Backbone atoms as SQL, in Angstrom:
CREATE TABLE atoms (id INTEGER PRIMARY KEY, chain TEXT, resi INTEGER, resn TEXT, atom TEXT, x REAL, y REAL, z REAL);
INSERT INTO atoms VALUES
  (1, 'A', 1, 'UNK', 'N', 124.501, 86.890, 68.082),
  (2, 'A', 1, 'UNK', 'CA', 123.631, 88.022, 68.395),
  (3, 'A', 1, 'UNK', 'C', 122.162, 87.643, 68.226),
  (4, 'A', 2, 'UNK', 'N', 121.852, 86.940, 67.138),
  (5, 'A', 2, 'UNK', 'CA', 120.468, 86.506, 66.917),
  (6, 'A', 2, 'UNK', 'C', 119.998, 85.576, 68.034),
  (7, 'A', 3, 'UNK', 'N', 120.917, 84.737, 68.507),
  (8, 'A', 3, 'UNK', 'CA', 120.584, 83.785, 69.568),
  (9, 'A', 3, 'UNK', 'C', 120.165, 84.529, 70.835),
  (10, 'A', 4, 'UNK', 'N', 120.867, 85.595, 71.174),
  (11, 'A', 4, 'UNK', 'CA', 120.554, 86.381, 72.373),
  (12, 'A', 4, 'UNK', 'C', 119.183, 87.019, 72.232),
  (13, 'A', 5, 'UNK', 'N', 118.881, 87.547, 71.066),
  (14, 'A', 5, 'UNK', 'CA', 117.587, 88.195, 70.828),
  (15, 'A', 5, 'UNK', 'C', 116.456, 87.153, 70.973),
  (16, 'A', 6, 'UNK', 'N', 116.662, 85.981, 70.422),
  (17, 'A', 6, 'UNK', 'CA', 115.652, 84.919, 70.508),
  (18, 'A', 6, 'UNK', 'C', 115.454, 84.497, 71.967),
  (19, 'A', 7, 'UNK', 'N', 116.525, 84.340, 72.688),
  (20, 'A', 7, 'UNK', 'CA', 116.414, 83.965, 74.112),
  (21, 'A', 7, 'UNK', 'C', 115.683, 85.044, 74.893),
  (22, 'A', 8, 'UNK', 'N', 115.981, 86.310, 74.634),
  (23, 'A', 8, 'UNK', 'CA', 115.288, 87.392, 75.324),
  (24, 'A', 8, 'UNK', 'C', 113.794, 87.428, 75.002),
  (25, 'A', 9, 'UNK', 'N', 113.456, 87.207, 73.751),
  (26, 'A', 9, 'UNK', 'CA', 112.031, 87.173, 73.364),
  (27, 'A', 9, 'UNK', 'C', 111.308, 86.034, 74.074),
  (28, 'A', 10, 'UNK', 'N', 111.929, 84.875, 74.115),
  (29, 'A', 10, 'UNK', 'CA', 111.330, 83.729, 74.807),
  (30, 'A', 10, 'UNK', 'C', 111.210, 84.011, 76.297),
  (31, 'A', 11, 'UNK', 'N', 112.219, 84.635, 76.873),
  (32, 'A', 11, 'UNK', 'CA', 112.172, 84.971, 78.294),
  (33, 'A', 11, 'UNK', 'C', 111.044, 85.957, 78.582),
  (34, 'A', 12, 'UNK', 'N', 110.889, 86.979, 77.766),
  (35, 'A', 12, 'UNK', 'CA', 109.814, 87.940, 77.956),
  (36, 'A', 12, 'UNK', 'C', 108.450, 87.290, 77.779),
  (37, 'A', 13, 'UNK', 'N', 108.341, 86.380, 76.834),
  (38, 'A', 13, 'UNK', 'CA', 107.078, 85.656, 76.637),
  (39, 'A', 13, 'UNK', 'C', 106.749, 84.840, 77.894),
  (40, 'A', 14, 'UNK', 'N', 107.739, 84.220, 78.505),
  (41, 'A', 14, 'UNK', 'CA', 107.535, 83.462, 79.731),
  (42, 'A', 14, 'UNK', 'C', 107.097, 84.349, 80.870),
  (43, 'A', 15, 'UNK', 'N', 107.720, 85.512, 80.995),
  (44, 'A', 15, 'UNK', 'CA', 107.365, 86.453, 82.070),
  (45, 'A', 15, 'UNK', 'C', 105.926, 86.937, 81.866),
  (46, 'A', 16, 'UNK', 'N', 105.570, 87.290, 80.659),
  (47, 'A', 16, 'UNK', 'CA', 104.220, 87.765, 80.387),
  (48, 'A', 16, 'UNK', 'C', 103.191, 86.659, 80.680),
  (49, 'A', 17, 'UNK', 'N', 103.499, 85.445, 80.277),
  (50, 'A', 17, 'UNK', 'CA', 102.611, 84.315, 80.550),
  (51, 'A', 17, 'UNK', 'C', 102.440, 84.099, 82.044),
  (52, 'A', 18, 'UNK', 'N', 103.518, 84.191, 82.779),
  (53, 'A', 18, 'UNK', 'CA', 103.471, 84.009, 84.225),
  (54, 'A', 18, 'UNK', 'C', 102.646, 85.117, 84.879),
  (55, 'A', 19, 'UNK', 'N', 102.807, 86.340, 84.416),
  (56, 'A', 19, 'UNK', 'CA', 102.038, 87.454, 84.951),
  (57, 'A', 19, 'UNK', 'C', 100.546, 87.276, 84.664),
  (58, 'A', 20, 'UNK', 'N', 100.232, 86.803, 83.492),
  (59, 'A', 20, 'UNK', 'CA', 98.819, 86.575, 83.121),
  (60, 'A', 20, 'UNK', 'C', 98.219, 85.490, 83.990),
  (61, 'A', 21, 'UNK', 'N', 98.984, 84.431, 84.228),
  (62, 'A', 21, 'UNK', 'CA', 98.519, 83.354, 85.102),
  (63, 'A', 21, 'UNK', 'C', 98.263, 83.864, 86.523),
  (64, 'A', 22, 'UNK', 'N', 99.158, 84.672, 87.016),
  (65, 'A', 22, 'UNK', 'CA', 98.982, 85.263, 88.331),
  (66, 'A', 22, 'UNK', 'C', 97.753, 86.152, 88.397),
  (67, 'A', 23, 'UNK', 'N', 97.518, 86.904, 87.336),
  (68, 'A', 23, 'UNK', 'CA', 96.348, 87.773, 87.258),
  (69, 'A', 23, 'UNK', 'C', 95.061, 86.961, 87.307),
  (70, 'A', 24, 'UNK', 'N', 95.031, 85.851, 86.575),
  (71, 'A', 24, 'UNK', 'CA', 93.848, 84.988, 86.594),
  (72, 'A', 24, 'UNK', 'C', 93.596, 84.434, 87.995),
  (73, 'A', 25, 'UNK', 'N', 94.666, 84.031, 88.685),
  (74, 'A', 25, 'UNK', 'CA', 94.504, 83.511, 90.045),
  (75, 'A', 25, 'UNK', 'C', 93.985, 84.608, 90.978),
  (76, 'A', 26, 'UNK', 'N', 94.466, 85.822, 90.817),
  (77, 'A', 26, 'UNK', 'CA', 94.004, 86.933, 91.639),
  (78, 'A', 26, 'UNK', 'C', 92.525, 87.236, 91.367),
  (79, 'A', 27, 'UNK', 'N', 92.110, 87.118, 90.117),
  (80, 'A', 27, 'UNK', 'CA', 90.707, 87.341, 89.792),
  (81, 'A', 27, 'UNK', 'C', 89.812, 86.286, 90.453),
  (82, 'A', 28, 'UNK', 'N', 90.264, 85.037, 90.437),
  (83, 'A', 28, 'UNK', 'CA', 89.505, 83.969, 91.087),
  (84, 'A', 28, 'UNK', 'C', 89.436, 84.208, 92.588),
  (85, 'A', 29, 'UNK', 'N', 90.544, 84.607, 93.169),
  (86, 'A', 29, 'UNK', 'CA', 90.569, 84.912, 94.604),
  (87, 'A', 29, 'UNK', 'C', 89.630, 86.066, 94.919),
  (88, 'A', 30, 'UNK', 'N', 89.648, 87.124, 94.123),
  (89, 'A', 30, 'UNK', 'CA', 88.778, 88.255, 94.337),
  (90, 'A', 30, 'UNK', 'C', 87.319, 87.843, 94.233),
  (91, 'A', 31, 'UNK', 'N', 86.992, 86.982, 93.281),
  (92, 'A', 31, 'UNK', 'CA', 85.646, 86.495, 93.130),
  (93, 'A', 31, 'UNK', 'C', 85.197, 85.714, 94.377),
  (94, 'A', 32, 'UNK', 'N', 86.073, 84.871, 94.880),
  (95, 'A', 32, 'UNK', 'CA', 85.758, 84.108, 96.089),
  (96, 'A', 32, 'UNK', 'C', 85.566, 85.034, 97.286),
  (97, 'A', 33, 'UNK', 'N', 86.424, 86.029, 97.434),
  (98, 'A', 33, 'UNK', 'CA', 86.295, 86.979, 98.536),
  (99, 'A', 33, 'UNK', 'C', 85.020, 87.791, 98.410),
  (100, 'A', 34, 'UNK', 'N', 84.639, 88.186, 97.190),
  (101, 'A', 34, 'UNK', 'CA', 83.388, 88.909, 97.001),
  (102, 'A', 34, 'UNK', 'C', 82.182, 88.052, 97.401),
  (103, 'A', 35, 'UNK', 'N', 82.231, 86.793, 97.055),
  (104, 'A', 35, 'UNK', 'CA', 81.155, 85.867, 97.417),
  (105, 'A', 35, 'UNK', 'C', 81.044, 85.716, 98.932),
  (106, 'A', 36, 'UNK', 'N', 82.178, 85.550, 99.585),
  (107, 'A', 36, 'UNK', 'CA', 82.180, 85.424, 101.049),
  (108, 'A', 36, 'UNK', 'C', 81.650, 86.722, 101.680),
  (109, 'A', 37, 'UNK', 'N', 82.063, 87.853, 101.150),
  (110, 'A', 37, 'UNK', 'CA', 81.611, 89.138, 101.675),
  (111, 'A', 37, 'UNK', 'C', 80.093, 89.291, 101.550),
  (112, 'A', 38, 'UNK', 'N', 79.529, 88.900, 100.403),
  (113, 'A', 38, 'UNK', 'CA', 78.082, 88.973, 100.214),
  (114, 'A', 38, 'UNK', 'C', 77.356, 88.064, 101.209),
  (115, 'A', 39, 'UNK', 'N', 77.871, 86.857, 101.415),
  (116, 'A', 39, 'UNK', 'CA', 77.250, 85.938, 102.374),
  (117, 'A', 39, 'UNK', 'C', 77.307, 86.471, 103.795),
  (118, 'A', 40, 'UNK', 'N', 78.442, 87.051, 104.168),
  (119, 'A', 40, 'UNK', 'CA', 78.567, 87.631, 105.509),
  (120, 'A', 40, 'UNK', 'C', 77.634, 88.839, 105.686),
  (121, 'A', 41, 'UNK', 'N', 77.511, 89.647, 104.641),
  (122, 'A', 41, 'UNK', 'CA', 76.576, 90.779, 104.707),
  (123, 'A', 41, 'UNK', 'C', 75.149, 90.290, 104.899),
  (124, 'A', 42, 'UNK', 'N', 74.785, 89.262, 104.152),
  (125, 'A', 42, 'UNK', 'CA', 73.429, 88.716, 104.259),
  (126, 'A', 42, 'UNK', 'C', 73.172, 88.163, 105.660),
  (127, 'A', 43, 'UNK', 'N', 74.127, 87.413, 106.180),
  (128, 'A', 43, 'UNK', 'CA', 73.988, 86.841, 107.534),
  (129, 'A', 43, 'UNK', 'C', 73.894, 87.939, 108.576),
  (130, 'A', 44, 'UNK', 'N', 74.718, 88.966, 108.427),
  (131, 'A', 44, 'UNK', 'CA', 74.702, 90.089, 109.365),
  (132, 'A', 44, 'UNK', 'C', 73.350, 90.799, 109.334),
  (133, 'A', 45, 'UNK', 'N', 72.825, 91.032, 108.144),
  (134, 'A', 45, 'UNK', 'CA', 71.529, 91.699, 108.014),
  (135, 'A', 45, 'UNK', 'C', 70.424, 90.841, 108.621),
  (136, 'A', 46, 'UNK', 'N', 70.487, 89.526, 108.426),
  (137, 'A', 46, 'UNK', 'CA', 69.503, 88.629, 109.006),
  (138, 'A', 46, 'UNK', 'C', 69.558, 88.665, 110.533),
  (139, 'A', 47, 'UNK', 'N', 70.767, 88.676, 111.077),
  (140, 'A', 47, 'UNK', 'CA', 70.934, 88.721, 112.546),
  (141, 'A', 47, 'UNK', 'C', 70.391, 90.034, 113.095),
  (142, 'A', 48, 'UNK', 'N', 70.690, 91.151, 112.407),
  (143, 'A', 48, 'UNK', 'CA', 70.193, 92.439, 112.865),
  (144, 'A', 48, 'UNK', 'C', 68.678, 92.501, 112.778),
  (145, 'A', 49, 'UNK', 'N', 68.133, 91.937, 111.724),
  (146, 'A', 49, 'UNK', 'CA', 66.690, 91.919, 111.549),
  (147, 'A', 49, 'UNK', 'C', 66.026, 91.052, 112.617),
  (148, 'A', 50, 'UNK', 'N', 66.639, 89.943, 112.966),
  (149, 'A', 50, 'UNK', 'CA', 66.093, 89.051, 114.000),
  (150, 'A', 50, 'UNK', 'C', 66.094, 89.708, 115.386),
  (151, 'A', 51, 'UNK', 'N', 67.064, 90.586, 115.615),
  (152, 'A', 51, 'UNK', 'CA', 67.178, 91.261, 116.905),
  (153, 'A', 51, 'UNK', 'C', 66.160, 92.381, 117.077),
  (154, 'A', 52, 'UNK', 'N', 65.558, 92.836, 115.983),
  (155, 'A', 52, 'UNK', 'CA', 64.582, 93.940, 116.074),
  (156, 'A', 52, 'UNK', 'C', 63.280, 93.481, 116.689);
């Protein structure tokens, strides 16, 4: 019985660790997308300003 509890705790720790790793990757991806979005906004504003 103790063995099963220990295995379950280790399994949950692995799942939590994996979820945290995925969250960190999503944060990095969001940061990259935000950066690209800011650059595109700046380029678009420059193009619109040049057309005036």
